[in-house]
Every structure is written in C-alpha cells, then in structure tokens.
Residue frames as qw, qx, qy, qz and C-alpha x, y, z in Angstrom:
[[0.265, -0.394, 0.660, -0.583, -125.10, 57.37, -75.62],
 [0.490, -0.121, -0.853, -0.133, -126.06, 53.86, -74.52],
 [0.640, -0.558, 0.006, -0.529, -128.66, 53.23, -71.88],
 [0.121, -0.474, 0.810, -0.324, -127.12, 51.65, -68.83],
 [0.753, -0.018, 0.471, -0.458, -130.05, 49.22, -68.54],
 [0.885, 0.433, -0.036, -0.168, -129.14, 47.56, -71.84],
 [0.524, 0.664, -0.487, 0.217, -125.40, 47.21, -71.30],
 [0.892, -0.362, -0.192, 0.189, -123.62, 44.65, -69.11],
 [0.603, 0.253, -0.173, 0.737, -120.39, 46.65, -69.58],
 [0.161, -0.654, 0.035, -0.738, -122.04, 49.72, -68.04],
 [0.778, -0.568, -0.061, -0.262, -123.01, 47.67, -65.02],
 [0.872, -0.056, -0.202, 0.443, -119.55, 46.12, -64.69],
 [0.326, 0.430, -0.158, 0.827, -118.00, 49.61, -64.67],
 [0.438, -0.633, -0.025, -0.638, -120.66, 50.87, -62.25],
 [0.900, -0.402, -0.168, -0.007, -120.07, 47.87, -59.96],
 [0.725, 0.134, -0.223, 0.637, -116.30, 48.40, -60.05],
 [0.030, 0.547, -0.115, 0.829, -116.80, 52.06, -59.09],
 [0.675, -0.585, -0.096, -0.440, -119.14, 51.02, -56.26],
 [0.921, -0.242, -0.178, 0.248, -116.34, 48.78, -54.95],
 [0.432, -0.810, 0.116, 0.378, -113.95, 51.72, -54.72],
 [0.622, 0.138, 0.394, 0.663, -112.19, 51.68, -58.10],
 [0.020, 0.857, 0.218, -0.466, -111.72, 55.39, -58.75],
 [0.002, 0.632, -0.470, -0.616, -109.58, 55.54, -61.89],
 [0.761, 0.465, -0.217, -0.397, -110.00, 54.43, -65.49],
 [0.357, 0.491, -0.793, 0.038, -106.89, 52.24, -65.26],
 [0.240, -0.138, 0.861, -0.427, -108.08, 50.36, -62.17],
 [0.705, 0.296, 0.315, -0.563, -111.57, 49.92, -63.60],
 [0.666, 0.523, -0.446, -0.289, -110.15, 48.61, -66.89],
 [0.144, 0.413, -0.881, 0.179, -107.91, 46.21, -64.98],
 [0.359, 0.002, 0.813, -0.459, -110.65, 44.64, -62.85],
 [0.689, 0.423, 0.283, -0.516, -113.33, 44.54, -65.56],
 [0.569, -0.043, 0.691, 0.444, -111.00, 43.32, -68.33],
 [0.434, 0.836, 0.336, 0.026, -112.41, 46.06, -70.61],
 [0.572, 0.317, 0.053, 0.755, -110.12, 48.29, -72.64],
 [0.202, -0.385, -0.267, 0.860, -109.41, 51.78, -71.33],
 [0.146, -0.041, -0.402, -0.903, -111.21, 53.19, -74.38],
 [0.415, -0.434, -0.742, -0.298, -114.32, 51.13, -73.55],
 [0.398, -0.502, -0.570, 0.515, -114.17, 52.22, -69.90],
 [0.100, -0.225, -0.011, 0.969, -113.83, 55.88, -70.89],
 [0.278, -0.220, -0.567, -0.744, -116.83, 55.60, -73.22],
 [0.477, -0.499, -0.724, -0.015, -118.91, 53.95, -70.49],
 [0.334, -0.400, -0.399, 0.754, -117.83, 56.56, -67.94],
 [0.065, 0.019, -0.214, -0.974, -118.97, 59.33, -70.28],
 [0.430, -0.361, -0.662, -0.497, -122.36, 57.61, -70.63],
 [0.506, -0.479, -0.653, 0.296, -122.66, 57.09, -66.87],
 [0.204, -0.232, -0.184, 0.933, -121.77, 60.74, -66.26],
 [0.227, -0.134, -0.391, -0.882, -124.42, 61.92, -68.72],
 [0.569, -0.410, -0.637, -0.320, -126.98, 59.70, -66.98],
 [0.297, -0.658, 0.326, -0.610, -125.88, 61.02, -63.55],
 [0.936, -0.219, -0.275, -0.026, -124.97, 57.56, -62.30],
 [0.756, -0.195, -0.151, 0.606, -121.47, 58.70, -61.32],
 [0.004, 0.998, -0.048, -0.025, -119.58, 61.90, -60.57],
 [0.778, 0.221, -0.120, 0.576, -115.99, 62.74, -61.38],
 [0.274, -0.960, 0.019, 0.054, -114.04, 65.04, -59.11],
 [0.606, 0.566, -0.346, 0.439, -110.50, 66.30, -59.28],
 [0.714, -0.681, -0.028, 0.160, -108.27, 65.83, -56.28],
 [0.197, 0.853, -0.465, 0.136, -104.90, 67.39, -55.78],
 [0.962, -0.214, -0.005, 0.169, -102.17, 64.86, -55.32],
 [0.543, -0.607, 0.318, 0.486, -98.42, 64.93, -54.92],
 [0.462, 0.006, 0.623, 0.632, -98.04, 64.49, -58.69],
 [0.135, -0.048, -0.344, -0.928, -100.64, 67.05, -59.72],
 [0.630, 0.034, 0.175, -0.756, -104.37, 66.72, -60.25],
 [0.013, 0.024, -0.995, -0.094, -106.01, 63.32, -60.21],
 [0.580, -0.159, -0.279, -0.749, -109.55, 62.38, -61.20],
 [0.161, 0.000, 0.920, -0.358, -111.65, 60.30, -58.83],
 [0.470, -0.171, -0.573, -0.650, -114.81, 58.58, -59.98],
 [0.171, 0.037, 0.800, -0.574, -117.59, 57.90, -57.49],
 [0.134, -0.414, -0.839, -0.327, -121.05, 56.37, -57.79],
 [0.296, -0.260, 0.089, -0.915, -124.10, 58.52, -57.04],
 [0.461, 0.067, 0.699, -0.542, -127.14, 57.46, -55.02],
 [0.735, 0.435, -0.029, -0.519, -129.03, 57.09, -58.29],
 [0.490, 0.491, -0.711, -0.117, -126.26, 54.90, -59.71],
 [0.088, -0.206, 0.905, -0.361, -126.28, 52.75, -56.58],
 [0.626, 0.217, 0.463, -0.588, -130.06, 52.30, -56.74],
 [0.722, 0.494, -0.285, -0.393, -129.92, 51.30, -60.43],
 [0.312, 0.440, -0.839, 0.076, -127.04, 48.89, -59.75],
 [0.301, -0.087, 0.817, -0.484, -128.81, 47.31, -56.78],
 [0.722, 0.324, 0.223, -0.569, -132.03, 46.88, -58.76],
 [0.655, 0.502, -0.508, -0.248, -130.19, 45.20, -61.65],
 [0.109, 0.347, -0.901, 0.238, -128.33, 42.89, -59.26],
 [0.510, 0.065, 0.657, -0.551, -131.63, 41.87, -57.63],
 [0.754, 0.441, -0.070, -0.482, -133.17, 41.21, -61.06],
 [0.547, 0.492, -0.674, -0.068, -130.20, 39.09, -62.13],
 [0.170, -0.266, 0.859, -0.402, -130.13, 37.26, -58.80],
 [0.724, 0.199, 0.399, -0.526, -133.72, 36.12, -59.46],
 [0.743, 0.513, -0.341, -0.261, -132.63, 34.87, -62.88],
 [0.209, 0.478, -0.832, 0.187, -129.70, 33.06, -61.30],
 [0.475, -0.087, 0.726, -0.490, -132.04, 31.34, -58.84],
 [0.816, 0.376, 0.094, -0.429, -134.15, 30.24, -61.80],
 [0.533, 0.565, -0.627, -0.063, -131.01, 28.87, -63.53],
 [0.111, -0.344, 0.865, -0.348, -130.18, 26.91, -60.39],
 [0.685, 0.122, 0.505, -0.511, -133.68, 25.47, -60.26],
 [0.789, 0.502, -0.186, -0.302, -133.56, 24.41, -63.92],
 [0.318, 0.559, -0.759, 0.105, -130.09, 22.95, -63.45],
 [0.330, -0.232, 0.803, -0.439, -131.14, 20.98, -60.36],
 [0.725, 0.260, 0.484, -0.416, -134.17, 19.56, -62.12],
 [0.498, -0.054, 0.736, 0.455, -132.30, 18.80, -65.37],
 [0.442, 0.774, 0.422, -0.166, -134.35, 21.19, -67.53],
 [0.512, -0.149, 0.396, 0.748, -131.81, 21.80, -70.28],
 [0.231, 0.579, 0.560, 0.545, -134.28, 23.29, -72.75],
 [0.216, -0.930, -0.297, 0.008, -135.44, 26.01, -70.34],
 [0.516, -0.628, 0.176, 0.555, -131.84, 26.96, -69.59],
 [0.458, 0.095, 0.523, 0.712, -130.96, 27.11, -73.28],
 [0.085, 0.777, 0.506, 0.364, -133.99, 29.31, -74.02],
 [0.346, -0.907, -0.131, 0.203, -133.11, 31.71, -71.20],
 [0.593, -0.357, 0.298, 0.657, -129.51, 31.88, -72.41],
 [0.413, 0.540, 0.481, 0.554, -130.67, 33.30, -75.73],
 [0.048, -0.894, -0.204, -0.395, -131.72, 36.53, -74.06],
 [0.555, -0.828, 0.075, -0.006, -129.51, 36.54, -70.95],
 [0.901, 0.056, -0.020, 0.430, -126.14, 35.34, -72.18],
 [0.354, 0.657, -0.112, 0.656, -124.63, 38.82, -72.52],
 [0.439, -0.767, 0.145, -0.445, -125.26, 39.32, -68.79],
 [0.946, -0.210, -0.203, 0.143, -123.27, 36.27, -67.66],
 [0.577, 0.299, -0.304, 0.696, -119.88, 38.07, -67.46],
 [0.206, -0.564, 0.180, -0.779, -121.48, 40.73, -65.24],
 [0.839, -0.432, -0.112, -0.310, -123.13, 38.07, -63.09],
 [0.873, -0.017, -0.269, 0.406, -119.73, 36.45, -62.59],
 [0.326, 0.450, -0.223, 0.801, -117.98, 39.80, -62.01],
 [0.370, -0.551, 0.110, -0.740, -120.52, 40.97, -59.44],
 [0.050, -0.197, 0.892, -0.403, -120.57, 37.66, -57.58],
 [0.727, 0.039, 0.096, -0.678, -124.19, 36.84, -58.37],
 [0.977, 0.161, -0.100, -0.099, -123.03, 33.61, -60.01],
 [0.495, -0.648, 0.545, 0.192, -119.92, 31.70, -59.00],
 [0.289, 0.574, -0.662, -0.386, -117.49, 30.27, -61.53],
 [0.195, -0.094, 0.975, -0.045, -118.05, 26.65, -60.51],
 [0.491, 0.485, 0.625, -0.365, -121.80, 26.83, -61.11],
 [0.409, 0.724, -0.186, -0.523, -121.27, 28.78, -64.33],
 [0.136, 0.452, -0.833, -0.288, -118.88, 26.17, -65.75],
 [0.290, 0.129, 0.933, -0.167, -121.21, 23.34, -64.65],
 [0.483, 0.611, 0.377, -0.502, -124.18, 25.07, -66.26],
 [0.376, 0.672, -0.420, -0.480, -122.35, 25.64, -69.55],
 [0.006, -0.271, 0.954, 0.125, -121.14, 22.04, -69.60],
 [0.406, 0.302, 0.778, -0.371, -124.66, 20.82, -68.78],
 [0.537, 0.698, 0.188, -0.435, -125.96, 22.65, -71.84],
 [0.768, 0.162, 0.421, 0.455, -122.98, 21.72, -74.01],
 [0.247, 0.960, 0.114, 0.065, -122.32, 25.41, -74.70],
 [0.681, 0.205, -0.098, 0.697, -118.96, 26.90, -75.65],
 [0.316, -0.734, -0.240, 0.551, -117.67, 29.94, -73.77],
 [0.364, 0.887, 0.062, 0.277, -117.32, 33.36, -75.35],
 [0.540, 0.331, -0.353, 0.689, -114.00, 35.16, -74.70],
 [0.249, -0.554, 0.202, -0.768, -115.72, 37.51, -72.21],
 [0.866, -0.383, -0.068, -0.314, -117.28, 34.59, -70.35],
 [0.879, 0.085, -0.314, 0.348, -113.99, 32.73, -70.26],
 [0.287, 0.439, -0.340, 0.781, -112.14, 35.76, -68.85],
 [0.489, -0.515, 0.134, -0.691, -114.87, 36.44, -66.28],
 [0.942, -0.246, -0.179, -0.140, -115.01, 32.79, -65.21],
 [0.757, 0.165, -0.374, 0.511, -111.26, 32.52, -64.78],
 [0.044, 0.467, -0.309, 0.827, -111.18, 35.75, -62.76],
 [0.691, -0.443, 0.021, -0.571, -114.16, 34.69, -60.65],
 [0.947, -0.098, -0.295, 0.086, -112.53, 31.31, -60.05],
 [0.530, 0.296, -0.398, 0.688, -109.29, 32.96, -59.00],
 [0.255, -0.495, 0.213, -0.803, -111.15, 35.31, -56.67],
 [0.858, -0.343, -0.134, -0.358, -113.08, 32.40, -55.17],
 [0.881, -0.006, -0.359, 0.309, -109.97, 30.32, -54.52],
 [0.326, 0.365, -0.359, 0.794, -108.11, 33.25, -53.01],
 [0.379, -0.444, 0.178, -0.792, -110.99, 34.26, -50.77],
 [0.875, -0.270, -0.279, -0.290, -112.00, 30.77, -49.65],
 [0.897, -0.235, -0.215, 0.308, -108.72, 29.79, -48.08],
 [0.646, 0.081, -0.155, 0.743, -105.82, 31.23, -46.25],
 [0.118, -0.874, -0.120, -0.455, -107.38, 34.31, -44.70],
 [0.471, 0.172, -0.524, 0.688, -104.91, 35.76, -42.28],
 [0.277, -0.530, -0.602, 0.530, -105.60, 37.38, -38.93],
 [0.019, -0.354, 0.018, 0.935, -105.71, 40.76, -40.65],
 [0.586, 0.553, 0.405, -0.432, -108.51, 39.58, -42.96],
 [0.335, 0.652, -0.498, -0.464, -106.27, 39.56, -46.03],
 [0.980, 0.142, 0.044, -0.132, -105.83, 36.48, -48.11],
 [0.386, -0.601, 0.663, 0.224, -102.75, 34.33, -48.18],
 [0.868, 0.449, 0.074, -0.201, -102.77, 33.10, -51.74],
 [0.314, 0.755, -0.576, -0.007, -99.02, 32.76, -51.96],
 [0.895, -0.024, -0.439, 0.072, -98.84, 29.48, -50.07],
 [0.701, -0.690, 0.056, 0.174, -96.49, 28.72, -47.19],
 [0.482, 0.778, -0.301, 0.267, -93.20, 30.49, -47.71],
 [0.566, 0.162, -0.616, 0.524, -91.53, 28.87, -44.72],
 [0.239, -0.488, 0.292, -0.787, -91.37, 30.40, -41.29],
 [0.760, -0.285, -0.568, -0.136, -92.18, 27.10, -39.60],
 [0.498, -0.728, 0.301, -0.362, -92.04, 26.74, -35.85],
 [0.711, 0.284, -0.618, 0.177, -88.99, 24.65, -35.01],
 [0.167, -0.507, 0.560, -0.633, -89.23, 25.21, -31.28],
 [0.857, -0.198, 0.127, -0.458, -91.59, 22.28, -30.59],
 [0.941, -0.159, 0.299, 0.006, -90.67, 18.58, -30.51],
 [0.397, -0.501, 0.617, 0.459, -87.44, 17.14, -31.87],
 [0.689, 0.623, -0.051, -0.367, -87.43, 17.33, -35.65],
 [0.931, -0.002, 0.271, 0.246, -84.35, 15.12, -35.90],
 [0.625, 0.509, 0.068, 0.589, -82.00, 17.77, -37.19],
 [0.406, -0.459, -0.181, 0.769, -79.90, 20.72, -36.16],
 [0.239, 0.806, 0.410, 0.354, -81.59, 23.92, -37.21],
 [0.429, -0.624, -0.096, 0.646, -79.03, 26.36, -35.88],
 [0.425, 0.771, 0.277, 0.384, -79.33, 29.54, -37.90]]
C-alpha cells in the first residue's frame, strides 16, 4: 500500500472523486490513468479511509459509487494548499528570472506538476512558459496534463451560455436574419 502523501496519482484520483467522479471508468478517463492504476489507488485510498465505496441499485443491476470522506477532503485540501504555495514560489522565481532556483525545485517537485495542472493550481499557459524558460522537455504525463488543462481553459474561458455550460463547438448557424436587409432572400 502506498501512502497518499507520496503519490501524485493518489491525489489526482482523490481530486477526481471530490469533483463527483464516482466510477473507475470516469476517474480513469479524466485523470488519464489506466483503469488498473485507478483500481490500485482506490484500494489504497479505501484502506486509508480517504474514500468509501457504496453499492447502489440501478436499472441494470448493482453499481458501485465512490465518494470522498471528510478525512480525504481534509488531506486533499491540505496538499492543494501546500502545492499552491509552491506554485506561488514558482511564479516569483519566473517573474524575477531565477532559472536556477526553479530548476532546483523541479528536482523534487516535478512529479507533482501533472496533479497541479489537473487540480487547477497551475494553468497550462504558465506551465508551458515555465518549462520553456528552463529549457526542460515534457514528460508524457506532463504533456497529457498540459494539453487537457489547456483544453479545459479554452473551453471554460469563452462561450459560456446562459445555462452556465460552455459552447466549445463554435457557431453552428442559427443567425438572426430578421434585422436589417442582408441583401438576399432567406425564405426557408
């Protein structure tokens, strides 16, 4: 059993559960971890009483639902606060051009970057700028997390509809032709 405090994957799974992901498949999908990895992490989190698993009856039979416990939420919140302080330090070093300090910190913190991107502590634009600033190559996990964080940022920054959802599909037509003369006959 791994300790949750030492594992970014444990925190990604815990964060996904805290956001309402209640099944292994959904958690695997949003975290980009394999189902086997997610199941292993869930077993660890269960043993550490960070989550609970309950069975719900559904139309298709029994279905497991995973939920975070108060203890799990406290641990997650504490880790996010700790990493947020580190992120603020990264920003300060970046702003003042202190490449060496950033590179030293990356030696011990690099495994946490995908979680920082996943949880929204660090945005993809800053992450890519920071890595470029240091001349560092991305690991596959960082690349996947950055592309997902970038997609989430672009979808959430623009096009929010009246219902609060995002309109990432662009304008599919439906223009208003009732106003001024558009110079054509639009009889449908």
